[in-house]
N, C-alpha and C positions, 0 to 999 in steps of 0.2 A: 568480470561479471558486474552488472549494474542492478542495484536494488532501489526501488522507489518506496518510500514510506509516506502514506497519506498523513499530513500533519496539520496541526493547529497549535500555534505558539510552541513549536519544538516538541510537542507531544503527539502520540499517535491519535489520529482522528477516529471518531466513532463510526463514520461513514465516509468512504473514500470519495464519493461523488460530490460531497458538499464541503470537502476540506479546503483549507486556506491555500494549500499547495502541496508539493512533494519534495521531501528531502531525498535527493538522489545520491547514493553512495556507490563509488567504484570500489570493488573489493578485489585485492590481489594479494597472493601469498598469505592468506588468512588475516588480512588487515585492511584498514580503510586507506586507500591511496588518494581519494578525492571525495569531496562532499560539496554539493551545491543545492540551493533551493530554487525550485521552479514553481512559479505561481500557477494555480489552477486556472486554466483558460476558460472554465465554465462547464457546468454540467449539462450535457446534451446526450440523449440516448446513443450509445455506441461510439461516442467520440473519444473518451479518455483511454480506452485500451489501444486504439490506433495512435493517439498522441504519444503515449508512453512507449509503444513499440518503435515509433519514429525516433525516440530518444535512446534506443537500444537497451531498454530496460528488460531484464530477464525475470525479475520477481517483483510483485507488488505486495506490500504488507499494509494491513488496515485493521481497524477495530471491527468494522462490519462492512458487508457488501451483499448486494442482491444476487439472486441466482442467475439472472440474465447477464449481469456484469461479469460474474465469475466464468460463465461460459464464453463470453466474448474475449476475456483474457486468455482462456485456454485456446481458443481459436487463433489467437495471435501469438501463441507459444510463450506466454508469460505465466509463470507459476503464481498461484495466489496463496497467501497466508493470511488468515483472518483470526479474530479473537485477541489480537495484540492490544496491549495498553502500556502506558508509561512514556518515558521520554524516547524520542526517536533514536538517540545515540545508544541508550541502554538496550533497546530492541535490536539494533544492528549488532551490538556486542553479543547478545544472546544468540542471534543467528550464526555469527561467526564461531562461537564456541559450541554450537550444536544443541543448545537447550531451548530454542524457540520452536514450538510446535503449534501448527494450525489447529484451531478448534473445529474447523470445518463447518461452522455455523453459517446459516443463510439468513440475511436480513429480509424480512417479508413485510414489515410495517414501516411506513415512512411518516406516519402521523407524529411520531416522537423522534424527530430528527436528532441525531447525536447520541441516541441511546441504543443503537443497534448491537453493540457489543456487550450489553448487560445481560 
């Protein structure tokens, strides 16, 4: 399984579309088998879900994400977890041990970029 975490300086980004990039974790046997950083190629409507699908990502974790983006990820068979915060490594460990829960929140305001998960 591959999990992408929208990141800024190794912390979960408040909004996936404007993140610095994605920490991509390969998870096998309840552990991290590989980790790599992939730079965000740019925020364009509808692009990032397909970009991450092409990287074989199964799950995207972010602080915040809009409703349309969440639907586009679902359309590309990528599960969405939102409302996350903290370091990307800590978040992955919470996912692995089963304690990470999506808030289900939907970011509707982009006037305050970076504050979607507050």
